C-alpha positions as CSV (number, residue, x, y, z in Angstrom):
1,M,-162.1,204.2,-102.0
2,L,-163.7,206.3,-104.7
3,A,-165.8,203.8,-106.5
4,K,-168.6,203.3,-103.8
5,P,-169.3,207.1,-103.4
6,I,-169.5,207.5,-107.2
7,R,-171.8,204.5,-107.5
8,D,-174.0,205.8,-104.7
9,M,-174.2,209.2,-106.3
10,A,-175.2,207.6,-109.7
11,L,-177.8,205.4,-108.0
12,A,-179.3,208.4,-106.2
13,Q,-179.6,210.2,-109.6
14,Y,-181.3,207.3,-111.3
15,R,-183.7,206.9,-108.3
16,L,-184.7,210.5,-108.7
17,R,-185.0,210.4,-112.5
18,A,-186.8,207.1,-112.8
19,R,-190.3,208.7,-113.2
20,F,-189.0,211.0,-115.9
21,Y,-186.4,208.8,-117.5
22,D,-188.5,207.7,-120.5
23,A,-189.5,211.3,-121.4
24,E,-185.8,212.4,-121.1
25,L,-184.7,209.8,-123.6
26,V,-187.4,210.1,-126.3
27,A,-184.9,211.9,-128.6
28,F,-182.6,208.8,-128.4
29,A,-185.2,206.3,-129.6
30,P,-183.7,206.1,-133.1
31,V,-180.3,205.4,-131.6
32,R,-181.7,202.7,-129.4
33,R,-183.4,201.1,-132.3
34,C,-180.3,201.2,-134.4
35,A,-178.2,199.7,-131.5
36,V,-180.7,196.8,-131.1
37,D,-180.8,196.2,-134.9
38,C,-177.0,196.0,-134.9
39,L,-177.2,193.0,-132.6
40,Q,-178.8,191.0,-135.5
41,L,-180.9,189.0,-133.0
42,Q,-182.4,185.7,-134.1
43,P,-185.6,184.1,-133.0
44,G,-184.9,181.9,-130.0
45,A,-181.8,183.8,-128.9
46,T,-181.0,184.9,-125.4
47,V,-180.0,188.6,-124.9
48,L,-178.6,190.3,-121.8
49,D,-179.7,193.9,-121.2
50,V,-177.3,195.2,-118.6
51,G,-178.5,198.5,-117.2
52,C,-181.9,197.9,-118.6
53,G,-183.3,201.0,-116.8
54,T,-187.1,201.3,-117.3
55,G,-187.0,198.7,-120.1
56,L,-187.0,201.0,-123.1
57,S,-185.2,198.5,-125.2
58,L,-187.3,195.5,-124.2
59,E,-189.9,195.7,-127.0
60,H,-187.2,196.0,-129.7
61,L,-185.2,193.1,-128.1
62,Y,-188.4,191.0,-128.0
63,Q,-189.0,191.6,-131.7
64,G,-185.6,190.1,-132.3
65,V,-185.7,187.1,-130.1
66,G,-189.5,186.3,-130.4
67,R,-191.6,184.1,-128.1
68,Q,-188.9,181.4,-128.1
69,G,-186.1,183.7,-127.0
70,H,-185.2,185.1,-123.6
71,I,-184.3,188.6,-122.4
72,V,-182.5,189.0,-119.1
73,G,-182.6,192.5,-117.7
74,I,-180.2,193.7,-115.0
75,E,-180.7,197.1,-113.3
76,Q,-179.1,198.5,-110.1
77,S,-181.9,201.0,-109.4
78,P,-184.9,199.4,-107.8
79,E,-187.1,202.3,-109.0
80,M,-186.0,201.9,-112.6
81,F,-186.3,198.1,-112.4
82,D,-189.9,198.4,-111.0
83,L,-190.8,200.5,-114.1
84,A,-189.2,197.9,-116.4
85,L,-191.3,195.1,-114.7
86,Q,-194.4,197.2,-115.1
87,R,-193.6,197.6,-118.8
88,V,-193.2,193.9,-119.2
89,A,-196.5,193.3,-117.5
90,R,-198.3,195.7,-119.8
91,Q,-196.7,194.2,-122.9
92,N,-197.6,190.7,-121.8
93,G,-201.1,191.8,-121.2
94,A,-201.3,193.2,-124.7
95,M,-200.1,189.9,-126.3
Protein backbone atom coordinates (compact mmCIF):
# COMPACT_ATOMS: atom_id res chain seq x y z
CA MET A 1 0.00 0.00 0.00
CA LEU A 2 1.74 3.12 -1.24
CA ALA A 3 -0.92 5.75 -0.44
CA LYS A 4 -0.58 5.80 3.36
CA PRO A 5 3.22 6.33 3.43
CA ILE A 6 2.89 9.15 0.88
CA ARG A 7 0.09 10.78 2.89
CA ASP A 8 2.13 10.43 6.08
CA MET A 9 5.16 12.04 4.41
CA ALA A 10 3.06 14.91 3.08
CA LEU A 11 1.41 15.45 6.47
CA ALA A 12 4.82 15.50 8.17
CA GLN A 13 6.00 18.17 5.74
CA TYR A 14 2.95 20.35 6.33
CA ARG A 15 3.37 19.97 10.09
CA LEU A 16 6.96 21.20 9.81
CA ARG A 17 6.10 24.05 7.44
CA ALA A 18 2.96 25.32 9.21
CA ARG A 19 4.75 28.16 11.02
CA PHE A 20 6.40 29.39 7.80
CA TYR A 21 3.68 28.51 5.30
CA ASP A 22 2.21 32.00 4.92
CA ALA A 23 5.62 33.54 4.26
CA GLU A 24 6.45 30.84 1.72
CA LEU A 25 3.29 31.59 -0.27
CA VAL A 26 3.38 35.41 -0.32
CA ALA A 27 4.40 35.40 -3.98
CA PHE A 28 1.26 33.43 -4.86
CA ALA A 29 -1.20 35.94 -3.34
CA PRO A 30 -2.26 37.29 -6.78
CA VAL A 31 -2.92 33.75 -8.02
CA ARG A 32 -4.96 32.97 -4.90
CA ARG A 33 -7.00 36.16 -5.40
CA CYS A 34 -7.60 35.34 -9.07
CA ALA A 35 -8.69 31.77 -8.21
CA VAL A 36 -11.22 33.03 -5.65
CA ASP A 37 -12.48 35.70 -8.07
CA CYS A 38 -13.07 32.98 -10.68
CA LEU A 39 -15.54 31.34 -8.29
CA GLN A 40 -17.88 34.32 -8.75
CA LEU A 41 -19.18 33.88 -5.21
CA GLN A 42 -22.44 35.56 -4.29
CA PRO A 43 -23.55 36.88 -0.89
CA GLY A 44 -25.18 34.09 1.08
CA ALA A 45 -23.37 31.31 -0.78
CA THR A 46 -21.64 28.37 0.88
CA VAL A 47 -18.09 27.56 -0.18
CA LEU A 48 -15.94 24.54 0.68
CA ASP A 49 -12.20 25.19 1.10
CA VAL A 50 -10.62 21.73 0.90
CA GLY A 51 -7.04 21.83 2.09
CA CYS A 52 -7.53 25.26 3.62
CA GLY A 53 -4.06 25.21 5.16
CA THR A 54 -3.54 28.23 7.40
CA GLY A 55 -6.62 29.94 5.98
CA LEU A 56 -4.92 32.22 3.47
CA SER A 57 -8.02 32.25 1.24
CA LEU A 58 -10.56 32.81 3.99
CA GLU A 59 -10.64 36.62 3.84
CA HIS A 60 -11.16 36.61 0.07
CA LEU A 61 -13.81 33.91 0.34
CA TYR A 62 -15.58 35.91 3.03
CA GLN A 63 -15.60 38.97 0.79
CA GLY A 64 -17.52 36.88 -1.72
CA VAL A 65 -20.07 35.20 0.54
CA GLY A 66 -20.49 37.96 3.11
CA ARG A 67 -22.04 37.72 6.57
CA GLN A 68 -24.95 35.61 5.31
CA GLY A 69 -22.68 33.04 3.65
CA HIS A 70 -20.76 30.09 5.00
CA ILE A 71 -17.19 28.93 4.53
CA VAL A 72 -16.32 25.34 5.43
CA GLY A 73 -12.58 24.69 5.75
CA ILE A 74 -11.09 21.20 5.75
CA GLU A 75 -7.42 20.56 6.57
CA GLN A 76 -5.60 17.32 7.43
CA SER A 77 -2.71 19.00 9.28
CA PRO A 78 -3.72 19.93 12.83
CA GLU A 79 -0.95 22.53 12.95
CA MET A 80 -2.17 24.24 9.79
CA PHE A 81 -5.81 24.06 10.90
CA ASP A 82 -4.95 25.62 14.26
CA LEU A 83 -3.40 28.56 12.42
CA ALA A 84 -6.52 28.87 10.26
CA LEU A 85 -8.68 28.94 13.40
CA GLN A 86 -6.46 31.66 14.87
CA ARG A 87 -6.82 33.66 11.65
CA VAL A 88 -10.62 33.40 11.84
CA ALA A 89 -10.59 34.48 15.49
CA ARG A 90 -8.45 37.54 14.62
CA GLN A 91 -10.69 38.49 11.71
CA ASN A 92 -13.85 38.05 13.80
CA GLY A 93 -12.33 40.26 16.46
CA ALA A 94 -11.61 42.94 13.84
CA MET A 95 -15.23 42.99 12.63
